C-alpha positions as CSV (number, residue, x, y, z in Angstrom):
1,M,77.8,-54.7,-20.3
2,Y,77.9,-55.8,-16.0
3,N,75.4,-58.3,-14.9
4,D,74.1,-55.9,-12.8
5,S,70.5,-56.6,-10.7
6,I,67.6,-53.9,-11.1
7,E,68.1,-52.1,-7.8
8,T,72.0,-51.5,-8.9
9,L,70.6,-50.1,-12.4
10,L,68.1,-47.8,-10.8
11,L,70.1,-46.5,-7.8
12,R,73.0,-45.6,-10.6
13,H,70.3,-43.9,-12.8
14,Y,68.2,-42.1,-10.9
15,G,70.0,-41.9,-7.4
16,T,69.3,-42.6,-3.6
17,T,66.9,-40.0,-3.6
18,A,64.5,-40.7,-6.8
19,P,61.3,-42.5,-6.1
20,L,60.8,-45.8,-6.8
21,P,58.5,-45.8,-10.2
22,S,55.0,-47.0,-9.1
23,G,54.1,-50.6,-10.2
24,L,57.8,-51.7,-11.0
25,E,57.8,-54.8,-9.5
26,Q,54.1,-55.8,-10.9
27,Q,55.5,-54.5,-14.4
28,I,58.7,-57.0,-14.1
29,V,56.8,-59.8,-12.8
30,A,54.4,-59.3,-15.7
31,S,56.9,-59.1,-18.3
32,V,59.0,-62.5,-17.1
33,R,55.8,-64.3,-17.0
34,H,54.8,-63.2,-20.7
35,E,58.4,-64.2,-21.6
36,A,58.4,-67.2,-20.2
37,A,55.0,-68.1,-21.9
38,Q,56.3,-67.1,-25.3
39,M,58.9,-69.3,-24.5
40,R,57.3,-71.9,-23.6
41,A,54.8,-71.6,-26.7
42,Q,58.1,-71.7,-28.8
43,E,59.4,-74.5,-27.6
44,H,55.7,-76.5,-28.0
45,I,55.9,-75.2,-31.6
46,A,59.5,-76.5,-32.3
47,T,58.7,-80.0,-30.7
48,R,55.3,-80.2,-32.7
49,I,57.2,-79.4,-35.8
50,R,60.3,-82.1,-35.1
51,E,57.7,-84.5,-34.4
52,R,55.6,-84.1,-37.1
53,R,55.7,-86.7,-40.0
54,I,56.2,-85.5,-43.8
55,S,55.4,-87.7,-46.4
56,R,57.6,-88.3,-49.5
57,R,54.8,-86.9,-51.7
58,R,55.0,-83.3,-50.0
59,V,59.0,-83.7,-49.7
60,I,59.0,-84.0,-53.6
61,R,56.7,-81.0,-54.1
62,L,58.7,-79.1,-52.1
63,V,61.9,-80.0,-53.9
64,A,60.0,-79.2,-57.1
65,I,58.9,-75.9,-56.0
66,G,62.4,-75.0,-54.4
67,S,64.0,-75.9,-58.1
68,A,61.0,-73.9,-60.1
69,G,61.8,-70.7,-58.0
70,L,65.6,-71.0,-58.5
71,G,64.9,-71.6,-62.2
72,L,62.6,-68.5,-62.3
73,L,65.7,-66.2,-60.4
74,S,68.1,-67.6,-63.1
75,V,65.6,-66.3,-65.8
76,G,65.4,-62.9,-64.1
77,V,69.2,-62.3,-63.3
78,E,69.5,-63.2,-67.2
79,S,66.7,-61.0,-68.4
80,L,68.1,-58.1,-66.1
81,Q,71.6,-58.5,-67.4
82,T,70.4,-58.2,-71.3
83,L,68.4,-55.6,-70.4
84,L,71.5,-53.8,-68.5
85,G,73.8,-54.7,-71.9
86,Q,75.9,-57.3,-70.2
87,E,76.6,-60.1,-72.3
88,N,76.8,-63.5,-70.9
89,R,81.0,-64.6,-71.6
90,P,82.5,-67.4,-70.6
91,A,84.9,-67.0,-67.9
92,Y,88.0,-68.5,-70.3
93,S,87.5,-65.9,-73.0
C-alpha cells in the first residue's frame, strides 16, 4: 500500500470530474481529533496502571485465584477425557 495523500486517493477513485463530498474536511478533522483524544485517554490509563502500587496481599490473592483457575481447568480436561473414553496413560508405556 502506498502512502498517498487523501487528495490523490480521491482523484484515483473518483476522477477529476467527481464532486468533492460535502463536509469531507470537517469529517476528517473530527476523526483526527477523536483519535487523538482516544490515544490521550489510553496513555493516561496506561500511566495510571504503571504508577499504581499493588499490595503483597493483593498479589497473593491474584496468584491464588489464578492457580485455582488452572486447577479447575485441569479437572475439567480430565473429566472431559473420561467422558470421551480416553484414558490417562503415561507417555513411556
